[in-house]
Steps between C-alpha positions, in 0.01 A plus 500: 500500500241679290409729790864600549538555126190722490624705799835557326326595174285757684804634688668561164194694382400251231125476445349154530141378500364411843439133565712373209669165557677233301217257566230737373693571180634155413246254637281280284194411710434177309855374553493591868167321543656192334788514749266523798281217368817289488530574875800729466525776763279801429673762716640813331866401540447159337302650212761775445778239500310288247443805277875573507585138415252474212580841345880485527704451187763303687507296817436725801691426817246476781589365842214380716594524869 
């Protein structure tokens, strides 16, 4: 989704830093290491989902297929 969003931003002529992502901006390496030590999945999608859950003000609706 981020790639599509970045393509649309560029198509609109809005300047954006190369290589920026939600994970790079919002991650806390210590927290993520704690999650992986607890044997939670360490792939990007799982980490991004966990970041959304832990930084949301309300209860995010996430459906795992």
